[in-house]
Each structure stands twice: as structure tokens, then as C-alpha cells.
C-alpha positions as CSV (number, residue, x, y, z in Angstrom):
1,M,14.1,23.0,-27.4
2,V,12.7,20.0,-25.3
3,N,15.6,17.4,-25.0
4,I,14.4,14.1,-26.4
5,R,15.6,11.5,-24.1
6,S,16.5,7.8,-25.5
7,L,14.5,5.0,-23.4
8,D,14.9,1.7,-23.3
9,P,11.4,0.2,-23.0
10,S,12.4,-3.1,-21.6
11,A,14.4,-1.2,-18.6
12,S,11.5,-1.0,-16.7
13,P,7.6,-0.6,-16.8
14,L,8.3,3.1,-16.5
15,D,10.3,3.3,-19.0
16,Y,8.0,1.4,-21.5
17,Y,5.2,3.6,-20.0
18,G,7.0,6.8,-21.2
19,A,8.3,5.4,-24.5
20,E,4.7,3.9,-25.5
21,L,3.3,7.5,-24.5
22,R,5.6,8.9,-26.5
23,R,4.8,6.9,-29.4
24,L,1.4,7.3,-29.4
25,R,1.4,10.9,-28.6
26,E,3.8,11.4,-32.0
27,G,1.4,8.9,-33.8
28,A,-1.6,11.2,-32.9
29,G,0.3,14.1,-34.3
30,L,0.6,15.9,-31.1
31,N,3.0,17.3,-29.5
32,Q,3.5,17.6,-25.6
33,A,2.2,20.9,-25.0
34,Q,-1.2,20.2,-26.9
35,L,-1.4,16.6,-25.5
36,G,-1.2,18.4,-21.9
37,A,-3.7,20.8,-23.0
38,I,-5.9,17.9,-23.6
39,V,-5.7,16.4,-20.4
40,F,-5.1,19.4,-18.2
41,C,-1.3,19.1,-17.1
42,T,1.9,21.0,-18.6
43,A,3.9,19.8,-21.2
44,S,6.8,19.8,-19.1
45,L,4.8,16.8,-17.2
46,V,4.1,15.1,-20.0
47,G,8.0,15.4,-21.2
48,Q,9.1,14.1,-17.9
49,I,6.7,11.3,-17.7
50,E,8.0,10.4,-21.3
51,T,11.3,10.1,-20.0
52,A,10.8,8.4,-17.0
53,K,11.4,11.0,-14.7
54,K,8.2,11.4,-13.1
55,V,5.8,8.3,-12.3
56,P,2.4,9.1,-13.8
57,T,-0.7,9.0,-11.8
58,R,-4.0,6.8,-12.5
59,E,-6.0,9.8,-13.3
60,F,-3.3,11.1,-15.5
61,S,-3.3,7.5,-17.1
62,E,-7.0,7.6,-17.5
63,R,-6.8,11.2,-19.3
64,I,-4.4,9.9,-21.6
65,D,-6.4,6.6,-22.6
66,A,-9.9,9.2,-23.3
67,A,-7.5,11.7,-25.4
68,L,-5.5,9.0,-27.0
69,M,-7.9,6.5,-27.3
70,T,-6.3,3.6,-26.4
71,G,-8.6,1.6,-25.1
72,G,-7.8,1.5,-21.4
73,F,-4.2,0.7,-22.2
74,F,-2.4,3.2,-19.8
75,T,-4.9,2.4,-17.0
76,R,-4.0,-0.9,-16.9
77,L,-0.3,-0.4,-17.5
78,V,0.1,2.3,-14.4
79,G,-0.7,-0.3,-11.8
80,L,2.4,-2.3,-13.1
81,V,4.3,1.2,-13.2
82,L,3.3,2.0,-9.4
83,R,4.1,-1.3,-8.0
84,S,7.5,-1.4,-9.4
85,Q,8.2,1.8,-7.7
86,L,8.0,-0.4,-4.4
87,P,11.4,-1.6,-2.8
88,S,12.5,-4.7,-5.0
89,W,12.8,-6.7,-2.0
90,F,9.3,-5.9,-1.6
91,Q,7.8,-6.4,-5.0
92,E,7.4,-10.1,-4.7
93,Y,5.3,-10.1,-1.9
94,A,3.2,-7.2,-3.0
95,E,2.4,-9.2,-6.1
96,M,1.4,-12.3,-3.7
97,E,-0.5,-10.1,-1.5
98,A,-2.7,-8.9,-4.7
99,K,-3.4,-12.6,-5.4
100,A,-4.4,-13.9,-2.0
101,A,-8.1,-15.0,-1.0
102,Y,-7.5,-14.5,2.6
103,I,-4.8,-12.3,4.3
104,S,-4.1,-12.3,8.3
105,T,-1.2,-10.4,9.9
106,Y,0.1,-9.2,13.0
107,Q,1.4,-5.9,13.3
108,C,3.6,-5.0,16.2
109,Q,5.0,-1.6,15.2
110,L,2.6,0.2,12.4
111,V,-0.6,0.1,10.8
112,Y,-0.6,-2.7,8.1
113,G,0.2,-1.0,5.0
114,L,-3.2,-1.9,3.4
115,L,-4.8,0.2,6.4
116,Q,-2.6,3.3,6.2
117,T,-3.9,6.5,5.5
118,P,-1.9,8.6,2.8
119,D,-0.6,11.0,5.5
120,Y,0.2,8.1,7.9
121,A,2.4,6.5,5.3
122,R,4.0,9.7,4.0
123,A,5.3,9.8,7.4
124,V,6.5,6.2,7.8
125,L,8.1,6.4,4.3
126,S,9.9,9.6,4.6
127,I,12.1,8.2,7.5
128,D,14.0,6.3,4.7
129,Y,12.9,7.4,1.0
130,T,12.9,11.2,1.2
131,D,14.5,11.3,-2.5
132,R,11.8,9.1,-4.0
133,L,9.2,9.9,-1.4
134,D,6.1,10.6,-4.0
135,E,7.0,7.5,-6.0
136,M,7.0,5.4,-2.9
137,L,3.6,6.8,-1.5
138,A,2.0,6.5,-4.9
139,G,3.3,2.6,-4.9
140,R,1.8,2.0,-1.3
141,M,-1.4,3.3,-2.3
142,E,-1.6,1.1,-5.4
143,R,-1.5,-1.5,-3.2
144,Q,-4.4,-0.6,-1.3
145,R,-6.8,-1.1,-4.4
146,I,-7.2,-4.7,-3.8
147,L,-9.8,-3.7,-1.1
148,Q,-11.7,-1.8,-3.4
149,R,-12.3,-4.5,-5.5
150,A,-15.9,-6.3,-5.9
151,H,-14.6,-9.4,-4.2
152,P,-11.8,-8.1,-2.0
153,P,-9.3,-10.3,0.1
154,V,-10.8,-11.2,3.5
155,L,-8.3,-9.1,5.8
156,W,-7.8,-10.1,9.7
157,V,-5.3,-7.7,11.1
158,V,-4.2,-8.0,14.7
159,L,-2.3,-4.8,15.8
160,D,-0.2,-4.4,19.0
161,E,-1.9,-1.8,21.2
162,A,1.6,0.2,20.9
163,V,0.6,0.7,17.3
164,L,-2.5,3.1,18.6
165,H,0.0,5.0,20.7
166,R,3.3,5.3,18.5
167,E,2.4,8.9,17.1
168,V,3.4,9.0,13.4
169,G,3.3,12.3,11.4
170,G,1.7,14.4,14.6
171,Q,-1.8,14.2,16.4
172,E,-3.6,15.1,13.5
173,V,-2.4,12.6,11.4
174,M,-2.7,9.9,14.0
175,R,-6.2,10.8,14.6
176,A,-7.0,10.2,11.2
177,Q,-5.5,7.2,10.9
178,L,-7.3,5.7,13.9
179,A,-10.6,7.0,12.7
180,H,-9.8,5.5,9.3
181,L,-9.3,2.1,11.2
182,L,-12.7,2.7,12.6
183,S,-14.4,3.3,9.1
184,F,-13.4,-0.5,8.4
185,A,-16.0,-1.7,11.1
186,S,-18.7,-1.1,8.6
187,K,-16.9,-3.7,5.9
188,P,-17.2,-7.4,7.0
189,W,-14.5,-8.8,4.9
190,V,-12.0,-6.9,7.5
191,Q,-11.6,-8.0,11.0
192,L,-9.5,-5.7,13.1
193,Q,-8.4,-6.6,16.4
194,V,-6.2,-5.1,19.1
195,L,-3.3,-7.1,21.2
196,P,-3.4,-5.1,24.8
197,F,-0.7,-4.4,26.8
198,K,-2.0,-6.5,29.4
199,V,-1.4,-9.7,27.5
200,G,2.2,-9.4,28.7
201,E,4.2,-12.1,26.6
202,H,2.5,-13.5,23.4
203,A,2.7,-15.5,20.2
204,G,4.1,-12.5,18.3
205,V,6.9,-11.4,20.3
206,V,9.6,-12.4,17.6
207,G,7.7,-9.7,15.4
208,T,5.4,-8.8,12.4
209,F,4.2,-11.4,10.1
210,T,2.0,-12.2,7.4
211,L,0.0,-15.7,6.1
212,L,-1.3,-15.4,2.8
213,R,-4.0,-18.1,1.5
214,F,-5.0,-18.5,-1.8
215,E,-7.7,-20.3,-3.5
216,K,-5.7,-22.7,-5.0
217,D,-2.0,-22.4,-4.6
218,P,-0.1,-23.4,-1.4
219,D,-0.3,-20.8,1.5
220,L,2.4,-18.2,2.3
221,F,4.5,-16.9,5.4
222,Y,5.9,-13.4,5.4
223,S,8.0,-11.5,7.3
224,E,10.9,-8.8,6.9
225,T,13.6,-7.3,8.4
226,Y,14.8,-3.6,8.1
227,D,15.6,-3.9,4.5
228,S,14.4,-7.6,3.2
229,G,11.4,-9.8,3.4
230,H,11.6,-13.4,3.9
231,M,8.6,-15.7,2.3
232,T,8.4,-19.6,2.0
233,A,5.8,-21.8,1.8
234,S,6.9,-24.3,4.0
235,S,4.4,-26.5,5.6
236,Q,6.1,-26.6,9.2
237,V,6.6,-23.2,9.4
238,I,2.9,-22.2,8.0
239,R,1.4,-24.8,10.5
240,E,3.6,-23.2,13.3
241,R,2.6,-19.4,12.6
242,S,-0.8,-20.4,11.8
243,V,-1.5,-21.8,15.2
244,G,0.5,-18.8,16.5
245,Y,-1.7,-16.7,14.9
246,S,-4.7,-18.2,16.6
247,R,-3.4,-17.8,19.9
248,L,-2.8,-14.1,19.4
249,Q,-6.4,-14.0,18.1
250,A,-7.5,-15.6,21.2
251,A,-5.4,-13.3,23.3
252,A,-6.6,-10.1,21.7
253,L,-9.8,-8.1,22.4
254,S,-12.8,-9.0,20.5
255,V,-13.6,-6.8,17.3
256,E,-16.0,-4.9,19.5
257,E,-13.9,-4.1,22.3
258,S,-11.0,-3.6,19.7
259,A,-13.0,-0.7,18.4
260,E,-14.1,0.9,21.6
261,L,-10.4,1.0,22.8
262,I,-9.1,2.1,19.1
263,A,-11.9,5.2,19.6
264,R,-10.7,5.7,23.3
265,V,-7.1,6.3,22.6
266,M,-8.4,8.5,19.3
267,E,-10.0,10.7,21.7
268,E,-7.7,11.0,24.5
269,R,-4.2,10.8,23.0
270,Y,-5.1,12.5,19.8
271,G,-8.2,14.4,20.5
272,H,-8.4,18.0,19.7
273,G,-7.0,19.5,22.8
274,A,-5.3,16.5,24.1
275,V,-1.7,15.9,25.4
276,A,0.8,13.8,24.2
């Protein structure tokens, strides 16, 4: 007999999703096995999602909407569910990132989250989130949907050259990640520059940071430490960091030169037969 776990729909987006799925399934006169057969999954999976033990995917949500004729309800809700899987201290930033019209970021350790491949992201997240890895990965991939919009934000990324050489997930993962970075060359709203080792000291030595610009709201500055983020709209901080970012852009290789360096590192360090 299936164990019916009582959910508080107000506890979290995941609980609300599960409670609504159960309510609408029962309203349609379907048991879990019958609904699972319609959407090509097991009754167990339906049950786990209904009891908030498993995070639904976007594909599952689209199939549920079609099966229960819910007008896109679950497809809309799943975005909120997936974002809620991000660390609590990061969720506010993710919400503002999704609203930004212009994003400019300097990354000194890792590829920016919006440009990470699933395998690279999984390797990064596996360091601290082994017990919730799939959920965390789903949340990070959901963030990237803003780049698939008809009118995505303008994204300007300055990567420290160290990011290209820091092997994350193994050579194959890195090769695919660098190839992914090169694929953005065809997208005019993404500009990628590499800050080469030869620059020496520079305006980003204090660490990674991001500036968000909006159509109507004040600009925001964001930085983070190991397990916390800091966001401010202070005009003084925005002015100082904007000047610092302009200096980073000026010191970095051009977009074209950066692409050449990424391609060279990809082949020499991570190419087939390369020696790390």
C-alpha cells in the first residue's frame, strides 16, 4: 500500500507542487500508476514527487500539463521549484539575475554559472552537495534559461586565465566546457574576455564579483564568500566596482584574442592525447 504523506503546501514550492499534483491527479480520477503510464514514468516517481521527496523536471512538468490539461500550470511552477533548490543565501541573487538587462561579471576561479555545461557544473557542485547533487544541478541549469529568452540579458564575462587551466571534472569535461564557451562567439549578446596571466596585479585581485543593471531599478553589486553572498545597491560601491570592471576589460584580451586563447588551451591542455 502506498504511504500517503501529508504535505503542507505552504512549506515550500516543492511541497506546493506535490500537493497540487496529487489534488489534480485525484480530481482526474487517476491513480499514480495510471498517470505514470500516461507520462511515461513509474508510479513510484509520481509518488515521490507528490510527497516532495523528489524534484520534478521541466520535461515531467510539461507532460503532466498535457496529461491533466492544466494549461501550463506545472510548467510555470517548476521554474520556482527548481530555483528553490539553490542555496538559500543565493536565491535572492538568482532572482535579481533573472530580471537583469545587463550582467557584467569577473570570475577568477570558475566559469560563470550561466555558461557552465552540466558536467562541469556537476563536478563543481559535487564538492559540497553530494547529498543533493541532482537537485542542485537542476537549479543551476534552470538559471541558464534566461539566456534562451527571445530577448536575453546582455552578458559580459571576464575570465581569469587560471579558469581555463583549472581542471574541473577531468580533461573531457574541460574540453567540452571550453568548446561551450567558444560556441557563444555566434551570440552577439554574450561577450567573453580572458584576463591573461601576464597582466599581473589587476582590479580584480579582491576576487570574483558581478554587476547587474536593470531597465528601471538601481544597479546592484554582488560578491560572495564560501557560503554566503553580499548584494548592495550602494552608489559608492557601484561606482567603484564599475570603474574597476572597466579597467579589467581594458587589461583583458580582446574578444577575438580571448577566443584564440581558449581554443589553444582546449587543444594543448585538454585535446585528445594531451598531457595535463
